[in-house]
MARKE-286134 format. One record per residue (C-alpha): residue in one letter; x, y negated, z. Coordinates in steps of 0.02 Angstrom, whole numbers. Example, Ala and Ser with C-alpha at 12.3 -4.5 7.8 and 13.67 -1.06 7.14 Angstrom:
REM MARKE-286134
type_c1_c2_c3
a_615_225_390 .
s_684_53_357 .
This chain:
REM MARKE-286134
type_c1_c2_c3
m_3462_-4549_3322 .
i_3550_-4648_3458 .
d_3590_-4828_3411 .
l_3778_-4863_3425 .
q_3742_-5037_3491 .
k_3657_-4958_3642 .
i_3812_-4850_3669 .
e_3924_-5003_3662 .
t_3809_-5092_3785 .
f_3817_-4941_3901 .
l_4009_-4938_3894 .
c_4021_-5123_3934 .
a_3896_-5107_4077 .
a_3993_-4956_4144 .
e_4149_-5064_4148 .
k_4073_-5223_4220 .
l_3939_-5141_4331 .
n_3845_-5304_4318 .
i_3707_-5351_4196 .
s_3755_-5535_4192 .
e_3939_-5500_4157 .
t_3892_-5372_4025 .
a_3779_-5496_3937 .
k_3918_-5626_3932 .
q_4044_-5499_3866 .
i_3938_-5438_3719 .
h_3847_-5604_3688 .
l_3670_-5543_3723 .
s_3538_-5602_3845 .
q_3520_-5513_4012 .
p_3344_-5449_3968 .
t_3411_-5377_3804 .
v_3552_-5285_3896 .
s_3430_-5214_4023 .
h_3310_-5163_3884 .
q_3444_-5074_3783 .
i_3504_-4977_3935 .
k_3325_-4929_3978 .
l_3291_-4870_3799 .
l_3452_-4767_3801 .
e_3400_-4686_3964 .
l_3229_-4645_3891 .
e_3307_-4570_3733 .
l_3426_-4462_3836 .
g_3300_-4419_3971 .
v_3417_-4466_4113 .
t_3456_-4612_4228 .
l_3627_-4685_4189 .
f_3634_-4823_4320 .
i_3569_-4856_4493 .
r_3514_-5037_4507 .
n_3534_-5131_4670 .
s_3554_-5309_4733 .
t_3743_-5307_4707 .
g_3741_-5242_4529 .
l_3750_-5072_4446 .
k_3819_-4903_4497 .
l_3845_-4756_4379 .
t_3745_-4599_4415 .
d_3819_-4425_4390 .
a_3739_-4425_4218 .
g_3817_-4594_4181 .
r_3991_-4534_4230 .
l_3967_-4380_4122 .
m_3910_-4489_3978 .
l_4061_-4605_3987 .
p_4197_-4503_3896 .
w_4072_-4446_3764 .
a_4019_-4625_3731 .
r_4201_-4681_3714 .
r_4237_-4538_3594 .
l_4083_-4578_3490 .
i_4135_-4761_3469 .
h_4316_-4710_3437 .
d_4265_-4584_3302 .
t_4146_-4709_3222 .
n_4285_-4839_3210 .
d_4402_-4708_3137 .
l_4272_-4665_3005 .
k_4250_-4848_2958 .
e_4439_-4871_2946 .
m_4460_-4716_2839 .
m_4324_-4769_2718 .
g_4396_-4944_2710 .
s_4569_-4879_2672 .
l_4503_-4775_2528 .
q_4432_-4931_2447 .
h_4576_-5049_2479 .
e_4742_-5047_2570 .
i_4776_-4938_2722 .
v_4693_-5024_2869 .
g_4646_-4985_3047 .
e_4723_-4960_3218 .
l_4861_-4842_3271 .
s_4888_-4801_3455 .
i_5051_-4716_3506 .
a_5081_-4651_3682 .
c_5265_-4658_3732 .
s_5323_-4562_3885 .
t_5512_-4573_3864 .
t_5635_-4714_3895 .
a_5734_-4678_3737 .
g_5574_-4688_3635 .
k_5532_-4863_3693 .
y_5695_-4928_3618 .
i_5671_-4851_3446 .
l_5481_-4843_3432 .
p_5442_-5032_3442 .
q_5563_-5070_3301 .
m_5492_-4929_3196 .
a_5314_-4988_3232 .
a_5357_-5169_3190 .
r_5431_-5118_3023 .
f_5281_-5007_2988 .
s_5165_-5155_3020 .
q_5266_-5261_2899 .
r_5245_-5131_2763 .
f_5061_-5101_2804 .
p_4996_-5269_2871 .
g_4818_-5202_2880 .
i_4867_-5085_3022 .
k_4875_-5144_3202 .
v_4991_-5037_3309 .
r_4975_-5017_3498 .
i_5109_-4930_3601 .
l_5045_-4858_3765 .
a_5172_-4823_3903 .
c_5133_-4666_4003 .
g_5214_-4530_4107 .
p_5263_-4362_4028 .
e_5117_-4277_4113 .
h_4992_-4393_4026 .
a_5062_-4388_3848 .
a_4961_-4236_3794 .
l_4805_-4295_3885 .
k_4803_-4459_3790 .
l_4806_-4360_3627 .
l_4674_-4235_3679 .
d_4560_-4372_3749 .
g_4574_-4472_3589 .
e_4654_-4622_3674 .
a_4812_-4603_3567 .
h_4836_-4544_3388 .
l_5019_-4496_3418 .
s_5133_-4467_3567 .
v_5321_-4482_3585 .
v_5391_-4359_3714 .
s_5559_-4290_3769 .
t_5504_-4107_3778 .
e_5396_-4000_3666 .
i_5217_-3985_3727 .
g_5158_-3806_3748 .
d_4982_-3832_3682 .
a_4927_-3736_3528 .
s_4810_-3877_3477 .
l_4957_-3997_3456 .
e_5100_-4001_3331 .
a_5269_-4084_3350 .
q_5408_-4144_3237 .
e_5581_-4201_3290 .
f_5591_-4391_3297 .
f_5773_-4416_3344 .
l_5915_-4347_3452 .
d_5949_-4445_3610 .
t_6119_-4443_3697 .
i_6131_-4459_3886 .
t_6285_-4533_3968 .
l_6359_-4552_4141 .
i_6379_-4735_4185 .
v_6488_-4814_4321 .
p_6522_-4995_4373 .
t_6667_-5080_4284 .
n_6769_-5084_4446 .
h_6746_-4898_4480 .
r_6900_-4789_4492 .
w_6838_-4688_4342 .
a_6811_-4841_4231 .
t_6980_-4824_4144 .
r_6962_-4637_4114 .
k_6889_-4559_3958 .
s_6815_-4410_4050 .
i_6795_-4321_4216 .
t_6764_-4140_4263 .
p_6591_-4082_4317 .
e_6654_-4048_4494 .
e_6707_-4228_4518 .
i_6526_-4285_4510 .
l_6502_-4205_4681 .
e_6610_-4342_4758 .
e_6495_-4485_4707 .
k_6334_-4564_4769 .
i_6209_-4535_4628 .
i_6054_-4628_4569 .
l_5938_-4505_4482 .
r_5781_-4519_4377 .
e_5615_-4457_4446 .
g_5569_-4272_4445 .
t_5469_-4276_4283 .
s_5605_-4364_4184 .
g_5676_-4279_4030 .
t_5846_-4357_4067 .
r_5850_-4277_4238 .
k_5804_-4105_4168 .
v_5943_-4111_4039 .
v_6074_-4164_4168 .
l_6025_-4030_4294 .
t_6019_-3895_4159 .
e_6195_-3938_4101 .
l_6266_-3951_4277 .
a_6191_-3781_4318 .
k_6315_-3705_4193 .
y_6449_-3751_4320 .
d_6346_-3688_4469 .
i_6303_-3865_4521 .
s_6124_-3884_4580 .
l_6019_-4033_4635 .
d_6055_-3988_4816 .
d_6241_-4003_4785 .
l_6227_-4182_4722 .
n_6234_-4334_4836 .
v_6073_-4413_4771 .
f_6035_-4565_4878 .
l_5908_-4651_4766 .
e_5778_-4601_4636 .
l_5711_-4729_4511 .
g_5583_-4712_4373 .
n_5654_-4847_4260 .
a_5814_-4836_4158 .
e_5845_-5024_4156 .
a_5830_-5031_4346 .
i_5957_-4891_4358 .
v_6080_-4980_4243 .
h_6067_-5142_4343 .
t_6088_-5049_4509 .
v_6243_-4958_4445 .
a_6312_-5123_4375 .
a_6291_-5198_4549 .
g_6407_-5063_4617 .
y_6285_-4954_4716 .
g_6322_-4786_4633 .
v_6335_-4692_4469 .
s_6196_-4621_4360 .
f_6142_-4535_4199 .
v_6040_-4632_4071 .
s_6006_-4635_3885 .
t_6145_-4723_3790 .
l_6009_-4835_3718 .
a_5978_-4906_3892 .
t_6160_-4956_3913 .
v_6192_-5050_3751 .
c_6168_-5227_3816 .
p_6247_-5203_3989 .
v_6397_-5114_3910 .
e_6421_-5257_3787 .
r_6420_-5377_3932 .
g_6550_-5272_4023 .
k_6441_-5225_4171 .
v_6447_-5034_4161 .
v_6560_-4906_4078 .
d_6514_-4742_3993 .
i_6609_-4589_4054 .
a_6606_-4417_3970 .
i_6595_-4259_4075 .
e_6701_-4117_4009 .
g_6602_-3968_3946 .
l_6430_-4049_3961 .
t_6318_-4075_3809 .
l_6202_-4212_3869 .
q_6080_-4225_3726 .
r_5893_-4201_3706 .
k_5772_-4201_3562 .
i_5636_-4332_3560 .
y_5475_-4271_3477 .
m_5325_-4351_3397 .
v_5164_-4256_3429 .
r_4989_-4258_3354 .
k_4833_-4151_3355 .
r_4851_-3999_3242 .
i_4672_-4001_3181 .
t_4579_-4166_3176 .
a_4484_-4282_3061 .
p_4591_-4378_2935 .
h_4664_-4539_3003 .
r_4771_-4625_2873 .
p_4870_-4743_2987 .
r_4922_-4595_3095 .
d_4963_-4482_2948 .
v_5062_-4616_2856 .
f_5164_-4659_3012 .
w_5199_-4473_3039 .
g_5298_-4473_2877 .
f_5361_-4652_2890 .
i_5477_-4618_3038 .
h_5594_-4518_2926 .
d_5589_-4639_2779 .
p_5769_-4671_2719 .
s_5738_-4858_2734 .
n_5739_-4836_2924 .
a_5917_-4771_2929 .
d_5979_-4934_3007 .
i_5863_-4910_3156 .
m_5922_-4731_3179 .
r_6104_-4785_3172 .
q_6081_-4861_3346 .
l_6081_-4682_3410 .
k_6257_-4644_3350 .
């Protein structure tokens, strides 16, 4: 049976690509590190590293070994955490990938409250793009993901987290600032800042505008940004108008920098989902958080969405 310490040594060496740095990192002598790697190579019957005067280089076998080694250590830690939680309180680590702007406003508060209730659990929130949310789950890097669209993968299951509202924002000195609403056609007159192509906000806006035969090509999009806060600040500075989650406008609106404007006939809302693997080994921090998000005690956090 392969010794887990050798696997951990291999992972550290694969990251540092230097025997001396690896030894310092895991508090072993350089000869011990070299010996453990050599024993692992003998047990597996392959060469994992090429040694040269500048350090180490992973072989093809080493690169192939890397994700399996990470998964083995990850699963071992999960097993230890699960056994520990059965004996005492719920303990362990919980990693949540978040690929949506709206999620990063609600999720940190929810995670902080969860940690208060279960102090033995350490929560990590991993920012990622929509295209990486499912991969982080499937690769075992995250236990849960928060996304703005359902993921079409039969191995994953989703539950609705919350409903996000998208709004059109304009500078306070804009000619629309005193109006309660505009018509969809009026948006054609304005210079628009739009989210990037993979954004859930962008998809909702274009889908709703399409009901009035307005396409992306019809819009005067002069700037694309991948960050909601950057968009709010750019609009507040008077450079254009844009669509963002209402959660992103709370502080700037309170400070009187931008104004929300409704667009007649458009329903600018999207569901935010929490996703996990459908079939997997038990992981109590993940499973408890899955139910915790809809605990009635969190109603005050959800009221920010109204």
